[in-house]
C-alpha positions as CSV (number, residue, x, y, z in Angstrom):
1,M,0.0,0.0,0.0
2,T,1.4,3.4,-0.9
3,R,1.5,6.3,1.5
4,K,-1.3,8.1,-0.3
5,E,-3.6,5.0,-0.2
6,L,-2.9,4.5,3.5
7,K,-3.7,8.2,4.1
8,Q,-7.0,7.9,2.3
9,K,-7.9,4.6,4.1
10,I,-7.3,6.3,7.5
11,K,-9.3,9.3,6.5
12,E,-12.3,7.1,5.6
13,E,-12.0,5.2,8.9
14,Q,-12.0,8.5,10.7
15,K,-15.1,9.7,8.9
16,K,-16.9,6.5,9.9
17,R,-15.8,6.9,13.5
18,A,-16.9,10.5,13.6
19,N,-20.3,9.6,12.2
20,I,-20.8,6.9,14.9
21,I,-19.7,9.4,17.6
22,R,-22.2,11.9,16.2
23,I,-25.0,9.3,16.3
24,L,-24.1,8.1,19.8
25,K,-23.9,11.7,21.1
26,A,-27.4,12.3,19.9
27,A,-28.6,9.0,21.4
28,R,-27.8,10.3,24.9
29,K,-31.0,12.4,24.9
30,P,-33.8,10.6,26.7
31,K,-36.3,11.2,23.9
32,V,-34.0,9.3,21.5
33,Y,-33.1,6.3,23.6
34,Q,-36.6,5.9,24.8
35,T,-37.9,5.5,21.3
36,N,-34.8,3.5,20.1
37,P,-33.6,1.3,23.0
38,E,-30.9,-0.3,20.9
39,F,-29.0,3.0,21.1
40,Y,-29.0,2.9,24.9
41,D,-27.0,-0.3,24.9
42,K,-24.3,1.2,22.6
43,L,-23.8,4.4,24.7
44,G,-21.0,2.6,26.7
45,Y,-19.0,2.5,23.5
46,L,-19.1,6.3,23.0
47,E,-15.9,7.0,25.0
48,S,-14.1,4.1,23.3
49,Y,-14.9,5.6,19.9
50,R,-13.8,9.0,21.1
51,W,-10.6,7.6,22.5
52,D,-9.8,5.8,19.2
53,Y,-10.7,8.8,17.1
54,R,-8.5,11.1,19.2
55,H,-5.4,8.8,19.1
56,T,-5.8,8.1,15.4
57,H,-6.1,11.8,14.7
58,I,-3.0,12.7,16.7
59,M,-0.9,10.0,15.0
60,Y,-2.3,10.9,11.6
61,C,-1.2,14.5,12.0
62,H,2.2,13.5,13.3
63,F,2.8,10.7,10.8
64,F,1.7,12.4,7.6
65,N,2.1,16.1,8.3
66,N,5.1,15.9,10.8
67,T,3.1,18.0,13.3
68,P,4.4,17.8,16.8
69,V,2.0,16.3,19.4
70,D,2.3,19.5,21.5
71,K,0.7,21.5,18.7
72,I,-2.1,19.0,18.2
73,E,-3.0,18.6,21.9
74,R,-4.0,21.4,24.3
75,K,-2.2,21.4,27.6
76,Y,-5.4,21.0,29.6
77,N,-6.4,17.8,27.8
78,A,-5.2,14.5,29.3
79,Y,-2.1,13.4,27.5
80,P,-2.7,10.6,25.0
81,N,-1.6,7.1,25.7
82,S,1.9,6.9,24.2
83,L,1.7,3.1,23.8
84,K,-1.4,3.3,21.7
85,L,0.2,6.0,19.5
86,E,3.3,3.9,19.1
87,K,1.2,0.9,18.1
88,L,-0.6,2.9,15.5
89,R,2.7,4.2,14.1
90,R,4.2,0.7,13.9
91,D,1.1,-0.8,12.3
92,W,1.1,1.9,9.6
93,E,4.8,1.6,9.0
94,E,4.4,-2.2,8.6
95,V,1.8,-1.7,5.8
96,L,4.2,0.8,4.1
97,D,7.2,-1.4,4.6
98,D,5.5,-4.4,3.1
99,E,4.8,-2.4,-0.1
100,A,8.4,-1.2,-0.3
101,V,9.7,-4.7,0.0
102,R,7.3,-6.0,-2.7
103,I,8.3,-3.2,-5.1
104,S,12.0,-3.7,-4.7
105,A,11.8,-7.5,-5.0
């Protein structure tokens, strides 16, 4: 996978995550979850989706745009989990490295 393809794939995943977050945020209102009880069961996943979105966004900006984490995050926000950021970076580099090996072989 090329760098451009990986960037597009991550953008699409982020759009899907943002859409789910938007739906779950609206589902917190009593009039919504009383009429659609299936949303109430999924509300526990809202923070998980937010956490994933935040970390992917931070690493996306850092990985593709070389933006320092200090400029992405505000000081009053809880600092992101560095292990999760490192795992994302390694996963993305593996995808890119596999492509580079295939091209050179």
